[in-house]
N, C-alpha and C positions, 0 to 999 in steps of 0.2 A: 873493448867489447868481445865478449866470449860466446860461443855457440850456445851455451845454456841461457844466455840472455835473450836469444831472438828465436830459439826453437820452438816447435809447436808441442804441446803435452796437454792431455794424454794422447797417445798415438792410436789411430784407428788401424786395426792389423786384420788378417784374415789368415785362414788355415790353408795349407797346400791341398787338401782334399776337397775344398770348397769349389762350387761351380763358377764358372766365368760370369754367369748371369748374377750370381750372389755378389761377386766382386764389382760388377757394374753398378748394381744397386747400391752398394755401399758407397761408392765414389760419388753417385748422384745424390745421395741423401746427405753426405757430409760436404759436398763441393770441393773434393780433393781429387788428384791426379795420380797419386802414388799410394800404394798399399804395401807396407812391409809384410811379408809372409812368415808367420811364427807357428813353430811345431814344438809343442810341449815346452813353451817359454823360451826357446831358442830361435834366433833370426836365422832363416834358411834360404831366404830369397826376397825378392821385391817384384812387384807387378805394377804396371803403369797403364794409363788409359791408352797409350800407343800399342803396348802389348794386346790389350783387348782388341783393338781396331784391326791389328794385323791378324788376329784369330777369327775374325768373321769372314763370311763369305756370301756374296750376292747370289750365289747358286743355292744356298742352303735355306730351307723353309723357315728356320728360326733365327733370330739375331746371333745366337751362339749355339754351336753344338750341345746338346742336351748333356752329354757324357763328357764333355771337356772339363777338366780341372785345371785349377790355378797352377798346379805343379807342372803342367805340360807347357805353360807358356811364361812362367816367371824367370827372371834372371837370377841365377844362383850364385854368381860372383858379385857380392854386394859390397860397394864402397861406402865406408861408414866414416863417422867423426865421433869425437869425444867431447863431452859437455865442456871441458876446460881449453878446448882449441880455440885460438883467435878467429873471428869472423873472417878475417882476410884469408887465413889459411884454408877455410872452408870454401870461400870463393875461389881461390886458386886451384884447389882440388877439383871443384865442379867444372871449372873452365877446361882444365887439363883433360879430364875424363870425359867431357862433353855429357854430362848428366844433369838432370833437373832437381836432385835431392840427395840428401845424405841421412840415412838413419843414424841416430846417435846413441852409441853404446856406452854405459858405465860398466866396464868390465864386460860381462856378457849379457847384461840387462838392457833391454831396449827402454830407453828413457825419454826419447823425443825424436824429432824429425826436423830437418831444416831445408827449406826450398828456395829456389831462386827469389820468390816473393818476400820470403823472410830476409834475405840478403839485401834487397832493394830497400826495405824497410829500416834495416840497419844502416844503410849508407845515408838514408834521410836523417836518422838520428845522430850519427856521427858528424855530418855536416852542417847539423843545426837547421836543416830546411823544413823540418817539421814543426817549426814554431814561428810566429811573426819575427822577422829579422830583416837585416840588410846585408848586401853582399859585397866585398871588396876584394879584387884580385889584383895582385902586385907581382911585378917581375923583379926579383932580386939577384944580386951577385951571389953564387954559392961559396961564401966565405963566412967564417965564424962570426958571430955577433950581428949579422945583419938582420936576421929574424927577431932576435931580441930588441934592436933598434927600432923595428917597425912596431913591434907590441908597445914599446915605450912611447912612440910618437902617437899611436891611437889612444893609449890612456891618458896622454897630455891633454887630449881633446874631451876628456871626461865620457869617453865611450867604452864600454865593456864588450870584450871579445867572447862570444859564445863558443866558437869552435874554430879550429886551425886545420886545414888540409894543405898539404904540400906535394909537389912532384917535381922531379929534375926536367927541366926542359933541354938541357945539355950538361956537359961536366962543368960548365962555368955558370949556368943560370938556373934559377929555381923560381917555379910559379907558386905562389901561395894564395890560397883562397880563405878569407876570414869571413864568418858570420858575426855580425855585430847587433847590439840590441837598439839599434835605431834604423828607421826606414829611410830617413834624410841622408843618404850616403853621398850625395853629390857634394855637399860642403866639406865633408871629411875627405872625400877624395881629392878635391881641389886644394885642401890644406896639406895634404901628403904630398901632392906634386910640387907645391912651393918649397916643401922641405927636402925635395930631391929624389922622391921615390917614382918609380916609373909604375903608374896605375893603370891597369889594363881594363878594369871594370869598376865602377860604371864609366863610360865613355866621356871624355871632356866635352862640356857644353860651352861654347865661347859665347852664347847669349841665350836669353829665356825670353818667351813671348811678352813677359810682364816688363821687360827692360826696354822694349822697343817703343818709341814714341811714334804713334800713327802720324802719316803726313797727309796733308791736303792739297 
């Protein structure tokens, strides 16, 4: 998944000579927290709701000084992304820089903006959690062929895998999270356990209420 698949467009922008009150109204009107600042078609900065809060004063008779302009509070060193950047690279960059958005530039043209909310939406889509599905989590030896063996075992039970996420638990072990097209994951998990897989989720149920015979 690429940045262009999740970015917001068209982008709401503001001019550097606009008032802070105008920036605030634009954010409120469109329910956004970041405004790229554009001057003659060129990205020159970004202003956030935090920048506006820091510009206010409880001692001032108006919410914003009437002569204060966006250029006086905007951040001029803007970190950007490109449309063809992978979403995970955008997430890594935002975490590293501790920022909440990335304007997206195609050359010098502002074509979109990607925010933390957009990346959370991307995570849901990549994990398959945005649609009805079941979840299976398995601990695998970090050796060639084990992931393929797991996929084959799931397919043998006539269950389709919707998505696969994995992360290294250590140099020897891998955690694999599958989204599958069934909500009845306990029978599949039990079958995988019987075939030697270490299933973490769903947890093993040694009994169910329907299997207990009431005593008198």
